[in-house]
C-alpha positions in Angstrom: 0.0 0.0 0.0 1.5 3.4 -1.0 2.6 5.8 1.8 -0.3 8.2 2.3 2.2 11.1 2.7 3.6 10.3 -0.7 0.2 10.1 -2.3 -0.9 13.5 -0.7 2.4 15.1 -1.9 1.9 13.8 -5.4 -1.7 15.0 -5.5 -0.5 18.4 -4.3 2.1 18.6 -7.1 -0.5 17.7 -9.7 -3.0 20.3 -8.4 -0.2 23.0 -8.6 0.6 22.1 -12.2 -3.1 22.0 -13.2 -3.6 25.4 -11.6 -0.9 26.8 -13.8 -2.5 25.2 -16.8 -5.7 27.0 -16.1 -3.9 30.3 -15.5 -2.1 29.8 -18.8 -5.4 29.1 -20.5 -6.9 32.3 -19.2 -3.9 34.3 -20.5 -4.3 32.7 -23.9 -8.0 33.3 -24.1 -7.3 37.0 -23.3 -4.5 37.1 -26.0 -6.9 35.9 -28.6 -9.6 38.3 -27.6 -7.3 41.3 -27.3 -5.4 40.7 -30.5 -8.6 40.6 -32.6 -10.0 43.6 -30.7 -6.8 45.5 -31.7 -7.3 44.5 -35.3 -11.0 45.6 -35.4 -10.3 48.9 -33.6 -7.0 49.4 -35.5 -5.4 49.9 -32.1 -1.6 49.6 -32.4 -1.1 50.3 -28.6 -3.4 47.3 -27.7 -1.6 45.2 -30.3 1.7 46.1 -28.6 0.4 45.0 -25.2 -0.6 41.6 -26.6 2.9 41.1 -28.0 4.5 42.1 -24.7 2.2 39.8 -22.6 3.2 36.8 -24.6 6.3 36.3 -22.4 4.0 35.5 -19.5 2.5 32.6 -21.5 6.0 31.4 -22.4 7.1 31.6 -18.8 4.2 29.5 -17.6 4.9 26.8 -20.2 8.5 26.6 -19.0 7.3 26.3 -15.4 4.8 23.6 -16.2 7.4 21.6 -18.1 9.9 21.9 -15.3 7.3 20.9 -12.7 6.1 18.0 -14.7 9.7 16.8 -15.3 10.2 17.0 -11.5 7.1 14.9 -10.9 8.2 12.3 -13.4 11.7 12.1 -11.9 10.7 12.2 -8.2 7.3 10.5 -8.0 7.5 8.0 -10.9 3.8 8.1 -11.5 2.0 5.1 -13.1 -1.1 4.5 -15.2 -3.7 7.3 -14.9 -1.4 9.6 -12.9 1.2 9.3 -15.7 -1.4 10.3 -18.2 -2.2 13.4 -16.2 1.5 14.5 -16.3 2.0 13.8 -20.0 -1.3 15.5 -20.8 -0.5 18.7 -19.0 2.8 18.9 -20.9 1.1 18.5 -24.2 -1.7 20.9 -23.3 0.8 23.6 -22.2 2.6 23.2 -25.5 -0.5 23.7 -27.5 -1.5 26.7 -25.4 1.9 28.3 -26.0 1.5 27.9 -29.7 -2.0 29.5 -29.6 -0.4 32.4 -27.7 2.3 32.7 -30.4 -0.4 32.9 -33.1 -2.2 35.6 -31.2 1.1 37.5 -30.9 1.7 37.1 -34.7 -1.8 38.5 -35.3 -1.0 41.5 -33.2 2.3 42.0 -35.2 0.4 42.2 -38.5 -2.2 44.6 -37.0 0.7 47.0 -36.5 1.3 46.9 -40.3 -2.4 46.9 -41.2 -3.2 50.1 -39.3 -1.0 51.9 -41.8 -3.1 50.7 -44.8 -6.7 51.4 -45.9 -9.2 49.1 -44.2 -10.7 46.2 -46.2 -14.5 46.4 -45.8 -16.0 43.7 -43.6 -12.7 41.8 -43.2 -12.1 42.5 -39.5 -15.7 41.6 -38.6 -15.4 38.2 -40.4 -12.0 37.5 -38.7 -13.5 38.5 -35.3 -16.3 35.9 -35.8 -13.8 33.2 -36.6 -11.6 34.1 -33.6 -14.6 34.2 -31.4 -15.4 30.6 -32.3 -11.9 29.5 -31.5 -12.0 31.4 -28.2 -15.2 29.5 -27.3 -13.6 26.2 -28.4 -10.7 26.9 -26.1 -12.9 27.8 -23.1 -14.9 24.5 -23.7 -11.7 22.5 -24.1 -10.4 23.8 -20.8 -13.7 23.1 -19.1 -13.6 19.6 -20.5 -10.1 19.2 -19.0 -11.2 20.4 -15.6 -14.3 18.2 -15.5 -12.8 15.3 -17.5 -15.8 15.6 -19.9 -15.2 13.4 -23.0 -18.4 14.4 -24.7 -17.5 18.1 -24.5 -14.0 17.4 -25.7 -15.5 15.5 -28.7 -17.8 18.5 -29.4 -14.8 20.8 -29.5 -13.0 18.5 -31.8 -16.0 18.4 -34.2 -16.3 22.2 -34.2 -12.9 22.6 -35.8 -14.6 21.8 -39.1 -16.6 25.1 -38.7 -13.4 27.1 -38.3 -12.0 25.5 -41.4 -15.1 26.5 -43.3 -14.8 30.1 -42.1 -11.1 30.2 -43.1 -11.8 28.9 -46.6 -14.7 31.4 -47.1 -12.3 34.3 -46.0 -9.6 33.0 -48.4 -12.0 33.2 -51.3 -13.2 36.6 -50.2 -9.6 38.0 -50.0 -8.9 36.6 -53.5 -11.9 38.5 -54.8 -10.8 41.8 -53.2 -7.3 41.4 -54.7 -8.6 40.6 -58.2 -11.0 43.6 -58.1 -8.3 46.1 -57.0 -4.5 45.3 -57.0 -4.1 48.0 -54.4 -5.8 45.6 -51.9 -3.2 42.9 -52.4 -0.8 43.8 -49.5 -3.5 44.3 -47.0 -5.4 41.2 -48.1 -2.2 39.1 -47.8 -1.7 40.2 -44.2 -5.4 39.5 -43.5 -5.1 36.1 -45.1 -2.1 35.2 -42.8 -4.1 36.4 -39.8 -7.0 34.1 -40.8 -4.6 31.2 -41.3 -3.1 31.9 -37.8 -6.6 31.7 -36.3 -7.3 28.4 -38.3 -4.1 27.0 -36.8 -5.2 28.2 -33.3 -8.3 26.0 -33.9 -6.0 23.0 -34.7 -4.1 23.4 -31.4 -7.3 23.8 -29.4 -8.5 20.6 -31.0 -5.3 18.9 -29.9 -6.1 20.0 -26.4 -9.5 18.4 -26.6 -7.8 15.2 -27.9 -5.5 15.2 -24.9 -8.6 15.4 -22.6 -10.0 12.3 -24.4 -6.6 10.6 -23.9 -6.5 11.6 -20.2 -9.9 10.1 -19.5 -9.9 7.0 -21.7 -6.3 6.2 -22.1 -6.6 6.3 -25.9 -6.3 9.0 -28.5 -9.2 9.5 -30.9 -8.9 7.0 -33.8 -10.6 8.8 -36.6 -8.7 11.4 -38.5 -10.0 15.0 -38.7 -10.9 16.1 -42.2 -9.2 19.4 -43.0 -10.8 21.8 -45.5 -8.0 23.9 -47.0 -8.4 25.2 -50.5 -4.8 26.3 -50.6 -3.6 22.8 -49.8 -6.0 21.3 -52.4 -4.6 23.8 -55.0 -1.1 22.6 -54.3 -2.1 19.0 -54.6 -3.9 19.7 -57.9 -0.8 21.3 -59.3 1.5 18.4 -58.4 
């Protein structure tokens, strides 16, 4: 029978790591929201604050990885406890990447505020980002409550984000063909939309880690990605 003091210490270690995951998740949610807000309002100062705040997300990922490594080395967890430690490391990595994409969005906002606005583009991007933000909130809730059904729902909703991205891609192409002066701005907006689509992929990976944490198995069915750019490349090969 394991020593109860060791069990309590291990549980305390896991609780501390999981608390940092939730703090990191909150910072990432804020980064998504504020970066898109800076784009819609053409607010360079807000974009700069998003970029500066990214180091807090990076620092938390480093702390989580260090703490998890310590738990692996000192506690030697087995079975479900090992899955918890491995999952938090994967989840923190995905959160860090989402934060990087939000920072990249803010960087492009700094360039876009110097160009004429593209009608309707920021609103469409905001709707896409809002869906990813909701997915992230639900993925973190699924993690806290170990809710496989909610995690599966998040995973399914990534398809909607893909559809939004492809619709925006077609829209930006139209703007560029109608007026070559729109090309530079539309290229930046396209990369922003692609960043948000990639955020959705990483949030989906978080949901998949929740499923792994609870069941011990990763989801077996592959997600279908809708990407007209990828299809165009394949058609040209």
